[in-house]
PyMOL Python script that loads the backbone (N, CA, C, O; Angstrom):
from pymol import cmd

cmd.read_pdbstr("""\
ATOM      1  N   UNK A   1      -1.824  11.368   4.881  1.00  0.00           N
ATOM      2  CA  UNK A   1      -0.965  10.510   6.006  1.00  0.00           C
ATOM      3  C   UNK A   1      -0.272  11.831   6.569  1.00  0.00           C
ATOM      4  O   UNK A   1      -0.146  11.859   7.793  1.00  0.00           O
ATOM      5  N   UNK A   2       0.081  12.662   6.025  1.00  0.00           N
ATOM      6  CA  UNK A   2       0.859  14.086   6.576  1.00  0.00           C
ATOM      7  C   UNK A   2       0.103  14.458   7.763  1.00  0.00           C
ATOM      8  O   UNK A   2       0.716  14.491   8.830  1.00  0.00           O
ATOM      9  N   UNK A   3      -1.257  14.769   7.735  1.00  0.00           N
ATOM     10  CA  UNK A   3      -2.120  15.199   8.519  1.00  0.00           C
ATOM     11  C   UNK A   3      -1.907  14.093   9.936  1.00  0.00           C
ATOM     12  O   UNK A   3      -1.709  14.619  11.032  1.00  0.00           O
ATOM     13  N   UNK A   4      -1.939  13.181   9.870  1.00  0.00           N
ATOM     14  CA  UNK A   4      -1.970  12.198  10.781  1.00  0.00           C
ATOM     15  C   UNK A   4      -0.656  11.606  11.584  1.00  0.00           C
ATOM     16  O   UNK A   4      -0.713  10.710  12.426  1.00  0.00           O
ATOM     17  N   UNK A   5       0.467  12.247  11.177  1.00  0.00           N
ATOM     18  CA  UNK A   5       1.609  11.833  11.617  1.00  0.00           C
ATOM     19  C   UNK A   5       2.412  13.007  11.673  1.00  0.00           C
ATOM     20  O   UNK A   5       3.096  13.463  10.757  1.00  0.00           O
ATOM     21  N   UNK A   6       2.261  13.497  12.923  1.00  0.00           N
ATOM     22  CA  UNK A   6       3.017  14.747  13.717  1.00  0.00           C
ATOM     23  C   UNK A   6       4.461  14.128  13.108  1.00  0.00           C
ATOM     24  O   UNK A   6       4.737  14.862  12.159  1.00  0.00           O
ATOM     25  N   UNK A   7       5.122  13.472  13.194  1.00  0.00           N
ATOM     26  CA  UNK A   7       6.582  13.539  12.928  1.00  0.00           C
ATOM     27  C   UNK A   7       7.096  14.024  11.577  1.00  0.00           C
ATOM     28  O   UNK A   7       8.297  14.221  11.395  1.00  0.00           O
ATOM     29  N   UNK A   8       6.043  14.243  10.494  1.00  0.00           N
ATOM     30  CA  UNK A   8       6.468  14.675   9.428  1.00  0.00           C
ATOM     31  C   UNK A   8       6.261  15.903   9.244  1.00  0.00           C
ATOM     32  O   UNK A   8       6.580  16.329   8.133  1.00  0.00           O
ATOM     33  N   UNK A   9       5.669  16.880  10.241  1.00  0.00           N
ATOM     34  CA  UNK A   9       5.348  18.113  10.112  1.00  0.00           C
ATOM     35  C   UNK A   9       6.437  19.075  10.307  1.00  0.00           C
ATOM     36  O   UNK A   9       6.120  20.253  10.135  1.00  0.00           O
ATOM     37  N   UNK A  10       7.572  18.843  10.608  1.00  0.00           N
ATOM     38  CA  UNK A  10       8.725  19.607  10.630  1.00  0.00           C
ATOM     39  C   UNK A  10       9.619  19.362   9.708  1.00  0.00           C
ATOM     40  O   UNK A  10      10.430  20.269   9.523  1.00  0.00           O
ATOM     41  N   UNK A  11       9.722  18.435   9.083  1.00  0.00           N
ATOM     42  CA  UNK A  11      10.502  17.804   7.739  1.00  0.00           C
ATOM     43  C   UNK A  11       9.814  16.873   7.110  1.00  0.00           C
ATOM     44  O   UNK A  11      10.152  15.713   7.343  1.00  0.00           O
ATOM     45  N   UNK A  12       8.737  17.096   6.206  1.00  0.00           N
ATOM     46  CA  UNK A  12       8.047  15.938   5.514  1.00  0.00           C
ATOM     47  C   UNK A  12       8.965  15.116   4.819  1.00  0.00           C
ATOM     48  O   UNK A  12       8.813  13.905   4.976  1.00  0.00           O
ATOM     49  N   UNK A  13       9.942  15.523   4.039  1.00  0.00           N
ATOM     50  CA  UNK A  13      10.298  14.653   3.033  1.00  0.00           C
ATOM     51  C   UNK A  13      11.518  14.183   3.670  1.00  0.00           C
ATOM     52  O   UNK A  13      11.800  13.027   3.355  1.00  0.00           O
ATOM     53  N   UNK A  14      12.456  14.844   4.611  1.00  0.00           N
ATOM     54  CA  UNK A  14      13.376  14.079   5.132  1.00  0.00           C
ATOM     55  C   UNK A  14      12.992  13.327   6.309  1.00  0.00           C
ATOM     56  O   UNK A  14      13.826  12.470   6.601  1.00  0.00           O
ATOM     57  N   UNK A  15      12.064  13.381   7.015  1.00  0.00           N
ATOM     58  CA  UNK A  15      11.339  12.630   8.227  1.00  0.00           C
ATOM     59  C   UNK A  15      10.705  11.163   7.612  1.00  0.00           C
ATOM     60  O   UNK A  15      10.566  10.160   8.311  1.00  0.00           O
ATOM     61  N   UNK A  16      10.335  11.249   6.104  1.00  0.00           N
ATOM     62  CA  UNK A  16       9.160  10.286   5.414  1.00  0.00           C
ATOM     63  C   UNK A  16      10.752   9.213   5.160  1.00  0.00           C
ATOM     64  O   UNK A  16      10.778   8.056   5.580  1.00  0.00           O
ATOM     65  N   UNK A  17      11.751   9.739   4.554  1.00  0.00           N
ATOM     66  CA  UNK A  17      12.977   9.019   4.058  1.00  0.00           C
ATOM     67  C   UNK A  17      13.469   8.328   5.393  1.00  0.00           C
ATOM     68  O   UNK A  17      13.580   7.103   5.416  1.00  0.00           O
ATOM     69  N   UNK A  18      13.788   9.149   6.587  1.00  0.00           N
ATOM     70  CA  UNK A  18      14.101   8.345   7.456  1.00  0.00           C
ATOM     71  C   UNK A  18      13.453   7.352   8.016  1.00  0.00           C
ATOM     72  O   UNK A  18      14.008   6.308   8.356  1.00  0.00           O
ATOM     73  N   UNK A  19      12.027   7.630   8.183  1.00  0.00           N
ATOM     74  CA  UNK A  19      11.078   6.472   8.547  1.00  0.00           C
ATOM     75  C   UNK A  19      11.259   5.051   7.640  1.00  0.00           C
ATOM     76  O   UNK A  19      11.458   3.899   8.024  1.00  0.00           O
ATOM     77  N   UNK A  20      11.136   5.510   6.526  1.00  0.00           N
ATOM     78  CA  UNK A  20      11.250   4.365   5.588  1.00  0.00           C
ATOM     79  C   UNK A  20      12.426   3.681   5.591  1.00  0.00           C
ATOM     80  O   UNK A  20      12.417   2.515   5.196  1.00  0.00           O
ATOM     81  N   UNK A  21      13.685   4.310   6.055  1.00  0.00           N
ATOM     82  CA  UNK A  21      14.712   3.401   6.172  1.00  0.00           C
ATOM     83  C   UNK A  21      14.841   2.889   7.356  1.00  0.00           C
ATOM     84  O   UNK A  21      15.526   1.866   7.388  1.00  0.00           O
ATOM     85  N   UNK A  22      14.296   3.356   8.608  1.00  0.00           N
ATOM     86  CA  UNK A  22      13.942   2.609   9.634  1.00  0.00           C
ATOM     87  C   UNK A  22      13.259   1.403   9.405  1.00  0.00           C
ATOM     88  O   UNK A  22      13.859   0.339   9.559  1.00  0.00           O
ATOM     89  N   UNK A  23      11.937   1.434   9.013  1.00  0.00           N
ATOM     90  CA  UNK A  23      11.252   0.408   8.598  1.00  0.00           C
ATOM     91  C   UNK A  23      11.731  -0.814   8.005  1.00  0.00           C
ATOM     92  O   UNK A  23      11.566  -1.985   8.345  1.00  0.00           O
ATOM     93  N   UNK A  24      12.409  -0.252   6.970  1.00  0.00           N
ATOM     94  CA  UNK A  24      13.147  -1.278   6.111  1.00  0.00           C
ATOM     95  C   UNK A  24      14.069  -2.188   6.985  1.00  0.00           C
ATOM     96  O   UNK A  24      14.302  -3.335   6.605  1.00  0.00           O
ATOM     97  N   UNK A  25      14.541  -1.758   8.016  1.00  0.00           N
ATOM     98  CA  UNK A  25      15.095  -2.716   8.877  1.00  0.00           C
ATOM     99  C   UNK A  25      14.611  -3.799   9.681  1.00  0.00           C
ATOM    100  O   UNK A  25      15.327  -4.562  10.330  1.00  0.00           O
ATOM    101  N   UNK A  26      12.977  -3.838   9.586  1.00  0.00           N
ATOM    102  CA  UNK A  26      12.504  -4.642  10.381  1.00  0.00           C
ATOM    103  C   UNK A  26      11.503  -5.368   9.422  1.00  0.00           C
ATOM    104  O   UNK A  26      10.319  -5.031   9.408  1.00  0.00           O
ATOM    105  N   UNK A  27      12.067  -6.540   8.481  1.00  0.00           N
ATOM    106  CA  UNK A  27      11.319  -6.940   7.638  1.00  0.00           C
ATOM    107  C   UNK A  27      10.450  -7.932   8.440  1.00  0.00           C
ATOM    108  O   UNK A  27      10.854  -8.481   9.466  1.00  0.00           O
ATOM    109  N   UNK A  28       9.113  -8.141   7.850  1.00  0.00           N
ATOM    110  CA  UNK A  28       8.429  -9.118   8.189  1.00  0.00           C
ATOM    111  C   UNK A  28       8.430 -10.389   7.214  1.00  0.00           C
ATOM    112  O   UNK A  28       8.401 -10.185   6.001  1.00  0.00           O
ATOM    113  N   UNK A  29       8.464 -11.702   7.717  1.00  0.00           N
ATOM    114  CA  UNK A  29       8.667 -12.841   7.190  1.00  0.00           C
ATOM    115  C   UNK A  29       7.668 -13.621   7.349  1.00  0.00           C
ATOM    116  O   UNK A  29       7.986 -14.810   7.315  1.00  0.00           O
ATOM    117  N   UNK A  30       6.401 -13.376   7.535  1.00  0.00           N
ATOM    118  CA  UNK A  30       5.382 -14.219   7.781  1.00  0.00           C
ATOM    119  C   UNK A  30       4.952 -14.828   6.580  1.00  0.00           C
ATOM    120  O   UNK A  30       5.511 -14.854   5.484  1.00  0.00           O
ATOM    121  N   UNK A  31       3.656 -15.414   7.021  1.00  0.00           N
ATOM    122  CA  UNK A  31       2.734 -15.957   6.161  1.00  0.00           C
ATOM    123  C   UNK A  31       1.469 -15.074   5.607  1.00  0.00           C
ATOM    124  O   UNK A  31       0.889 -14.251   6.316  1.00  0.00           O
ATOM    125  N   UNK A  32       1.090 -15.376   4.133  1.00  0.00           N
ATOM    126  CA  UNK A  32       0.120 -14.483   3.791  1.00  0.00           C
ATOM    127  C   UNK A  32      -0.799 -15.688   3.215  1.00  0.00           C
ATOM    128  O   UNK A  32      -0.363 -16.472   2.371  1.00  0.00           O
ATOM    129  N   UNK A  33      -2.123 -15.765   3.751  1.00  0.00           N
ATOM    130  CA  UNK A  33      -2.883 -16.732   3.055  1.00  0.00           C
ATOM    131  C   UNK A  33      -3.741 -15.865   1.941  1.00  0.00           C
ATOM    132  O   UNK A  33      -4.340 -14.818   2.183  1.00  0.00           O
ATOM    133  N   UNK A  34      -3.671 -16.491   0.753  1.00  0.00           N
ATOM    134  CA  UNK A  34      -4.125 -15.966  -0.525  1.00  0.00           C
ATOM    135  C   UNK A  34      -4.742 -17.037  -1.301  1.00  0.00           C
ATOM    136  O   UNK A  34      -4.090 -18.004  -1.694  1.00  0.00           O
ATOM    137  N   UNK A  35      -6.052 -16.874  -1.539  1.00  0.00           N
ATOM    138  CA  UNK A  35      -6.723 -17.991  -2.268  1.00  0.00           C
ATOM    139  C   UNK A  35      -6.670 -19.513  -1.717  1.00  0.00           C
ATOM    140  O   UNK A  35      -6.630 -20.488  -2.468  1.00  0.00           O
ATOM    141  N   UNK A  36      -6.675 -19.592  -0.115  1.00  0.00           N
ATOM    142  CA  UNK A  36      -6.654 -20.678   0.268  1.00  0.00           C
ATOM    143  C   UNK A  36      -5.480 -21.485   0.399  1.00  0.00           C
ATOM    144  O   UNK A  36      -5.589 -22.658   0.756  1.00  0.00           O
ATOM    145  N   UNK A  37      -4.305 -20.943   0.131  1.00  0.00           N
ATOM    146  CA  UNK A  37      -3.140 -21.077   0.315  1.00  0.00           C
ATOM    147  C   UNK A  37      -2.091 -20.254   0.989  1.00  0.00           C
ATOM    148  O   UNK A  37      -2.176 -19.087   0.605  1.00  0.00           O
ATOM    149  N   UNK A  38      -0.962 -20.473   2.009  1.00  0.00           N
ATOM    150  CA  UNK A  38      -0.204 -20.034   2.424  1.00  0.00           C
ATOM    151  C   UNK A  38       0.924 -19.605   1.799  1.00  0.00           C
ATOM    152  O   UNK A  38       1.562 -20.543   1.320  1.00  0.00           O
ATOM    153  N   UNK A  39       1.353 -18.649   1.644  1.00  0.00           N
ATOM    154  CA  UNK A  39       2.552 -18.040   0.644  1.00  0.00           C
ATOM    155  C   UNK A  39       3.604 -17.138   1.833  1.00  0.00           C
ATOM    156  O   UNK A  39       3.257 -16.480   2.814  1.00  0.00           O
ATOM    157  N   UNK A  40       4.889 -17.400   1.323  1.00  0.00           N
ATOM    158  CA  UNK A  40       5.787 -16.527   2.134  1.00  0.00           C
ATOM    159  C   UNK A  40       5.480 -15.097   1.864  1.00  0.00           C
ATOM    160  O   UNK A  40       4.854 -14.825   0.840  1.00  0.00           O
ATOM    161  N   UNK A  41       5.768 -14.378   2.487  1.00  0.00           N
ATOM    162  CA  UNK A  41       5.547 -12.695   2.372  1.00  0.00           C
ATOM    163  C   UNK A  41       6.509 -12.233   1.287  1.00  0.00           C
ATOM    164  O   UNK A  41       6.219 -11.278   0.566  1.00  0.00           O
ATOM    165  N   UNK A  42       7.866 -13.028   1.142  1.00  0.00           N
ATOM    166  CA  UNK A  42       8.589 -12.495   0.025  1.00  0.00           C
ATOM    167  C   UNK A  42       8.404 -13.203  -1.193  1.00  0.00           C
ATOM    168  O   UNK A  42       9.351 -13.107  -1.974  1.00  0.00           O
ATOM    169  N   UNK A  43       7.201 -14.055  -1.652  1.00  0.00           N
ATOM    170  CA  UNK A  43       7.203 -14.874  -2.539  1.00  0.00           C
ATOM    171  C   UNK A  43       5.530 -15.140  -3.177  1.00  0.00           C
ATOM    172  O   UNK A  43       4.973 -16.165  -3.570  1.00  0.00           O
ATOM    173  N   UNK A  44       5.057 -13.683  -3.064  1.00  0.00           N
ATOM    174  CA  UNK A  44       3.548 -13.792  -3.445  1.00  0.00           C
ATOM    175  C   UNK A  44       3.193 -13.878  -4.783  1.00  0.00           C
ATOM    176  O   UNK A  44       3.938 -13.295  -5.571  1.00  0.00           O
ATOM    177  N   UNK A  45       2.114 -14.538  -5.279  1.00  0.00           N
ATOM    178  CA  UNK A  45       1.992 -14.864  -6.518  1.00  0.00           C
ATOM    179  C   UNK A  45       1.854 -13.585  -7.410  1.00  0.00           C
ATOM    180  O   UNK A  45       1.950 -12.562  -6.731  1.00  0.00           O
ATOM    181  N   UNK A  46       1.642 -13.344  -8.842  1.00  0.00           N
ATOM    182  CA  UNK A  46       1.702 -12.249  -9.284  1.00  0.00           C
ATOM    183  C   UNK A  46       0.273 -11.621  -9.166  1.00  0.00           C
ATOM    184  O   UNK A  46       0.265 -10.390  -9.182  1.00  0.00           O
ATOM    185  N   UNK A  47      -0.881 -12.220  -9.054  1.00  0.00           N
ATOM    186  CA  UNK A  47      -2.177 -12.132  -8.718  1.00  0.00           C
ATOM    187  C   UNK A  47      -2.749 -11.193  -7.452  1.00  0.00           C
ATOM    188  O   UNK A  47      -3.753 -10.483  -7.404  1.00  0.00           O
ATOM    189  N   UNK A  48      -1.782 -11.451  -6.507  1.00  0.00           N
ATOM    190  CA  UNK A  48      -2.067 -11.003  -5.264  1.00  0.00           C
ATOM    191  C   UNK A  48      -2.137  -9.481  -5.284  1.00  0.00           C
ATOM    192  O   UNK A  48      -3.184  -9.007  -4.845  1.00  0.00           O
ATOM    193  N   UNK A  49      -1.204  -8.629  -5.719  1.00  0.00           N
ATOM    194  CA  UNK A  49      -1.627  -6.977  -5.910  1.00  0.00           C
ATOM    195  C   UNK A  49      -3.034  -6.892  -6.504  1.00  0.00           C
ATOM    196  O   UNK A  49      -3.972  -6.521  -5.798  1.00  0.00           O
ATOM    197  N   UNK A  50      -3.227  -7.285  -7.996  1.00  0.00           N
ATOM    198  CA  UNK A  50      -4.281  -6.890  -8.537  1.00  0.00           C
ATOM    199  C   UNK A  50      -5.883  -7.465  -7.756  1.00  0.00           C
ATOM    200  O   UNK A  50      -7.032  -7.075  -7.962  1.00  0.00           O
ATOM    201  N   UNK A  51      -5.448  -8.335  -6.990  1.00  0.00           N
ATOM    202  CA  UNK A  51      -6.759  -8.875  -6.512  1.00  0.00           C
ATOM    203  C   UNK A  51      -6.822  -8.185  -5.105  1.00  0.00           C
ATOM    204  O   UNK A  51      -7.947  -8.314  -4.624  1.00  0.00           O
ATOM    205  N   UNK A  52      -6.019  -7.543  -4.356  1.00  0.00           N
ATOM    206  CA  UNK A  52      -6.090  -6.952  -3.242  1.00  0.00           C
ATOM    207  C   UNK A  52      -6.281  -5.374  -3.661  1.00  0.00           C
ATOM    208  O   UNK A  52      -6.844  -4.537  -2.956  1.00  0.00           O
ATOM    209  N   UNK A  53      -5.859  -5.204  -4.597  1.00  0.00           N
ATOM    210  CA  UNK A  53      -6.403  -3.783  -4.974  1.00  0.00           C
ATOM    211  C   UNK A  53      -7.745  -3.596  -5.468  1.00  0.00           C
ATOM    212  O   UNK A  53      -8.236  -2.468  -5.426  1.00  0.00           O
ATOM    213  N   UNK A  54      -8.485  -4.708  -5.996  1.00  0.00           N
ATOM    214  CA  UNK A  54      -9.724  -4.956  -6.406  1.00  0.00           C
ATOM    215  C   UNK A  54     -10.671  -4.758  -5.287  1.00  0.00           C
ATOM    216  O   UNK A  54     -11.645  -4.006  -5.258  1.00  0.00           O
ATOM    217  N   UNK A  55     -10.128  -5.731  -4.165  1.00  0.00           N
ATOM    218  CA  UNK A  55     -11.038  -5.770  -3.171  1.00  0.00           C
ATOM    219  C   UNK A  55     -11.077  -4.755  -2.063  1.00  0.00           C
ATOM    220  O   UNK A  55     -12.111  -4.577  -1.420  1.00  0.00           O
ATOM    221  N   UNK A  56      -9.985  -4.096  -1.830  1.00  0.00           N
ATOM    222  CA  UNK A  56      -9.910  -2.715  -1.011  1.00  0.00           C
ATOM    223  C   UNK A  56     -10.227  -1.667  -1.521  1.00  0.00           C
ATOM    224  O   UNK A  56     -10.677  -0.779  -0.797  1.00  0.00           O
ATOM    225  N   UNK A  57     -10.090  -1.469  -2.863  1.00  0.00           N
ATOM    226  CA  UNK A  57     -10.412   0.010  -3.386  1.00  0.00           C
ATOM    227  C   UNK A  57     -11.727   0.216  -3.601  1.00  0.00           C
ATOM    228  O   UNK A  57     -12.408  -0.699  -4.063  1.00  0.00           O
ATOM    229  N   UNK A  58     -12.215   1.305  -3.334  1.00  0.00           N
ATOM    230  CA  UNK A  58     -13.693   1.575  -3.703  1.00  0.00           C
ATOM    231  C   UNK A  58     -13.759   2.113  -5.407  1.00  0.00           C
ATOM    232  O   UNK A  58     -12.811   2.347  -6.156  1.00  0.00           O
ATOM    233  N   UNK A  59     -15.072   2.193  -5.649  1.00  0.00           N
ATOM    234  CA  UNK A  59     -15.198   2.501  -7.105  1.00  0.00           C
ATOM    235  C   UNK A  59     -14.483   3.792  -7.476  1.00  0.00           C
ATOM    236  O   UNK A  59     -13.635   3.989  -8.346  1.00  0.00           O
ATOM    237  N   UNK A  60     -15.189   4.848  -6.355  1.00  0.00           N
ATOM    238  CA  UNK A  60     -14.423   6.241  -6.664  1.00  0.00           C
ATOM    239  C   UNK A  60     -12.947   6.528  -6.796  1.00  0.00           C
ATOM    240  O   UNK A  60     -12.402   7.445  -7.410  1.00  0.00           O
ATOM    241  N   UNK A  61     -12.360   5.446  -6.014  1.00  0.00           N
ATOM    242  CA  UNK A  61     -10.694   5.605  -6.499  1.00  0.00           C
ATOM    243  C   UNK A  61     -10.369   4.913  -7.415  1.00  0.00           C
ATOM    244  O   UNK A  61      -9.205   5.090  -7.774  1.00  0.00           O
ATOM    245  N   UNK A  62     -11.091   3.971  -8.108  1.00  0.00           N
ATOM    246  CA  UNK A  62     -10.842   2.990  -9.437  1.00  0.00           C
ATOM    247  C   UNK A  62     -10.823   4.547 -10.437  1.00  0.00           C
ATOM    248  O   UNK A  62      -9.865   5.071 -11.006  1.00  0.00           O
ATOM    249  N   UNK A  63     -12.183   4.965 -10.373  1.00  0.00           N
ATOM    250  CA  UNK A  63     -12.341   6.187 -11.324  1.00  0.00           C
ATOM    251  C   UNK A  63     -11.594   7.243 -11.299  1.00  0.00           C
ATOM    252  O   UNK A  63     -11.086   7.760 -12.295  1.00  0.00           O
ATOM    253  N   UNK A  64     -11.478   7.649 -10.083  1.00  0.00           N
ATOM    254  CA  UNK A  64     -10.228   8.919 -10.015  1.00  0.00           C
ATOM    255  C   UNK A  64      -8.864   8.572 -10.525  1.00  0.00           C
ATOM    256  O   UNK A  64      -8.222   9.383 -11.192  1.00  0.00           O
ATOM    257  N   UNK A  65      -8.377   7.295 -10.202  1.00  0.00           N
ATOM    258  CA  UNK A  65      -7.128   6.996 -10.678  1.00  0.00           C
ATOM    259  C   UNK A  65      -6.960   6.494 -12.261  1.00  0.00           C
ATOM    260  O   UNK A  65      -5.862   6.538 -12.814  1.00  0.00           O
ATOM    261  N   UNK A  66      -8.081   6.046 -12.885  1.00  0.00           N
ATOM    262  CA  UNK A  66      -7.840   5.944 -14.002  1.00  0.00           C
ATOM    263  C   UNK A  66      -8.135   7.049 -14.994  1.00  0.00           C
ATOM    264  O   UNK A  66      -8.098   6.943 -16.220  1.00  0.00           O
ATOM    265  N   UNK A  67      -8.403   8.019 -14.353  1.00  0.00           N
ATOM    266  CA  UNK A  67      -8.926   9.294 -15.085  1.00  0.00           C
ATOM    267  C   UNK A  67     -10.175   9.373 -15.820  1.00  0.00           C
ATOM    268  O   UNK A  67     -10.330  10.146 -16.765  1.00  0.00           O
ATOM    269  N   UNK A  68     -11.125   8.525 -15.364  1.00  0.00           N
ATOM    270  CA  UNK A  68     -12.229   8.546 -15.927  1.00  0.00           C
ATOM    271  C   UNK A  68     -13.433   9.941 -15.759  1.00  0.00           C
ATOM    272  O   UNK A  68     -13.824  10.435 -14.702  1.00  0.00           O
ATOM    273  N   UNK A  69     -13.686  10.195 -16.672  1.00  0.00           N
ATOM    274  CA  UNK A  69     -14.905  11.708 -16.250  1.00  0.00           C
ATOM    275  C   UNK A  69     -16.087  11.033 -16.659  1.00  0.00           C
ATOM    276  O   UNK A  69     -16.290  10.131 -17.471  1.00  0.00           O
ATOM    277  N   UNK A  70     -16.860  11.730 -15.853  1.00  0.00           N
ATOM    278  CA  UNK A  70     -18.210  11.501 -16.106  1.00  0.00           C
ATOM    279  C   UNK A  70     -18.959  12.187 -17.201  1.00  0.00           C
ATOM    280  O   UNK A  70     -18.729  13.382 -17.390  1.00  0.00           O
ATOM    281  N   UNK A  71     -19.894  11.514 -17.994  1.00  0.00           N
ATOM    282  CA  UNK A  71     -20.341  12.213 -19.244  1.00  0.00           C
ATOM    283  C   UNK A  71     -21.642  13.177 -18.766  1.00  0.00           C
ATOM    284  O   UNK A  71     -22.442  12.988 -17.849  1.00  0.00           O
ATOM    285  N   UNK A  72     -21.546  14.284 -19.738  1.00  0.00           N
ATOM    286  CA  UNK A  72     -22.687  15.517 -19.040  1.00  0.00           C
ATOM    287  C   UNK A  72     -23.558  15.653 -20.633  1.00  0.00           C
ATOM    288  O   UNK A  72     -24.514  16.420 -20.751  1.00  0.00           O
TER     289      UNK A  72
END
""", "prot")
cmd.dss("prot")
cmd.show_as("cartoon", "prot")
cmd.util.cbc("prot")
cmd.orient("prot")
């Protein structure tokens, strides 16, 4: 994120915090289609995040985040 966001280059911590504060002022209250049902973005089911991560993360990301090591 840092390499592709020039605004962070001069003050990474300060500008990231400022950006999060600004983005929080513009909430999105749309609908999310999950498992054939439309849910408000503020009331997603508990299964949403695990399913989203399972679909979007590749196997190397799962292995590196779990700390798994290859056997030699």
